[in-house]
N, C-alpha and C positions, 0 to 999 in steps of 0.2 A: 641056392644055385640060381644062376641067371636063366630066365625063361624069356625067349624072344617073343614079344607081343607088341601090340600097337596101342597107343592111347591118344586121345584127342587133346589138342592144345589149341589155344586161341591166340592168334596173332592179328592184331588190328581189327578185331571183331569178326574175323572169318575163321571158321573151324577148319583145321587141316590135320591130316593124319601123318604121324612120323613114327618110324620104327624105333622102339626104345628097348634096350636090353635091361629088363626089370620084371619082377613078378607081378607088379601092379602099379597103377598110377600113384597110389599112396606111398608105396615103397620107393618110387622114384623120388618123390619130394622128400622123403625121410633121408635119402642119400644125397640131398642137396641139389638134385636136378630140377631145373625149372625153366620156364620160358619167361623172359622179362626183357625190359629195355636195358641197354648197357649202362644207363646213367647211374644205377645203383653202384656199379663197380667202380665208377670214377671216385667214389669215396675210399676205395682201396688204393687206387693210383689214378691221378689226373689224365694219364695217357689214354684211358678208356673213353674219355669224353670225345675225342676226335672221331673214333669209330661210332660212338653213340649218336653223334650229330651235334655240331657246335651251334650256338644260338645266333639268332638274327641273320645278318647278311654274311656272317662267317661260315655258315653251314653250306653244304652242297646237296643238291637233289640226290635221292637214293641211287639212281643209276651211275651218276658221276662218283659218288662216294664208294660204290662197289668197284668201279674201275681203278680208283686210287688204292683200295685195299688189296687188289691183286698184283700191284706192282711189287717188285722185289724188295724195295726199301720198306714199304708199308707192311708187307707180309712179315719181314724179319722183325720190325719194331713191334707189331701186334703180338707176335710170338713171344718176344722178350717181356712185354708187359704182363702177359698171361703167366709166364714162368715166374716172374717176380712176385706175383700175387697167388701162386699155386692154384690157378683156376683155368678151366678150359671153356672157351666160348665158340659156339658154332652158329654163325649168323644165319637167320632164317627169313628175314624180311624187314619190313618197316611198318609203322603205324602212325596215323596222324597224331599231332600233339593233343593231349587230353588234360583235363583240369588238374590232375594230380602231378603233372610235370613240374609244377612250381615248387615241389617239395624235394626234388632230387637233383643231384649233380650241379653243374654251373648255373642251371636255371634258378635254383633256390637263391643263389647269391644275387642274381639279377632282380628277382622279385623283391628281395630285401632292399637292394640299392634303390629301386624305383619307388619303394614305399607303398606298394600295392597292398593296402590294408585288407582287401577282400581275402587275401591269402594268409593273413596273419594268424587267424584262429584255426582254420581248417587245413592249411597247407595246400589248398586247392585254388585254382584260378577259374575264371570264366573260360569256356572253351575258346571263345574268340580271342581272348588275351593270350591264351596258351599258344594259339596258332601264330600270333604276332611274334612271340619269343622264339618259337621253333617252327618256322614256316615250312621246313622240309620234313617235319615229323621226327620220329625217334626210331633208331635201329633196334630190332628185336633179335634176341639170340637164345639158343639153348645153352644154359650155363650149368657148370657143376664143378666140384672140387677136382683138381687134376688127378688125384689118386683114383677117383671114381672112373674117370675116362680111361686111365691106364689099365684098369682091371677089366675093361670090356673086351670081349673077343674081337679079333680083327674084322670078322665079317659083320659084326654089329656096328663097328665104327664106320665101315664102308656104307652100310645101309643108311645110317644116320646122316653122314655127309652127303650122300647121293640125294636123299630126300630134301636136305637143307638147300642144296644147289638148285633143285627143281623149284622149291618155294621162293628162293631169291629171284630166279629168272622170271617167275610169274609176277612177283612184285615189281620188278623192273618194267615189265610190260604194262602193268596197270599204272605205273607212275607217269607214263607218257600222257595218259588221258587226264591226269590231274594237273598238268603243267599250267593250264590257263588259270585255274583257281589259285595256284601258288603265286603266279606272277601278279594276280590281282591283289593278293595280300601284301606283296612287296611294294606296290605303288602307294600304299598308305604311308603316313608320316611316322616312321619308326626311328627317327633320329636319336631319341633318348635311349631306346633299346639297343641300337647299334653301338652307341658310344659306351654304354655300360658293358655290353658284350665284349668289346675290344679290351676294356680294362680287365675284365674277369679272365679272358683267355690269355692275356699277357701274363697274368699272375700264374695261371696254370702252366704256361710254357716254361717258366723258370723254376718249376718244382725240383727237377733233377736233370741229369744229362740225357736220360732216356726221353723225357718229355720234350726237352729242347730239340732232340733229334726228330721226334714225331712231328712237332710243330713245324720244323723246317721243311720236311718232306711234304707235309700236308699243304702248306701254303704255296710251295713251289708248284705242286701239281695243280692246285686251284687257279693260280695265276696263269699257268700255261693254258688251261682250259678256257679262261676268260679271253686271253689273247687270241686263241684260235677262233673263238666265236666272233670276236670283233673283226678279224680278217675275213671271215666268211659272210659278214653282214652285207646286205645289199643296200 
């Protein structure tokens, strides 16, 4: 039977409590429930990479990414990609790029293309290199098989999504203070990273019709944001 309890999860190094409908933390993970970056799921479908955080200059800061994900087009597409992979994702926040990011998602392809041998044996990067590839960090989510989510009582689903919303808003607030550091990393010469990122994402975009749709919505939103900022520049 489901027992409503709380367990501690770690997102970006900070402990946060989230209500979870399970008898214990161990039982939750046995049921396939975990907190992770969305990059692992891009192995199931490349569409997840856009919500997880694209590499290099193609990415968006977490607040902007969340604004995109609440648009009607992005919500529908993100729902479709979850349905296609029989998984449910509840975004809870973001975390800075870490060494292991070179082993997951499109980042692994970039590391290989750049020939960064430091990652060849361990799958890990130096933290500084990881931040160059993913200057805006990685999106964290509570993930689980769709059947697990569907079996949860409605009040548990509400409790989880409410807590996740609170955590996302807290992360959006914190991201503002990190803007200067992010801009500093983007002033470095990342030409090679950006060029490879464009090639990797172009390949992702052509995976299927759903990914092409996500890619179109994502870059239209990103371009509109850049145009708005340039108009507001003094």
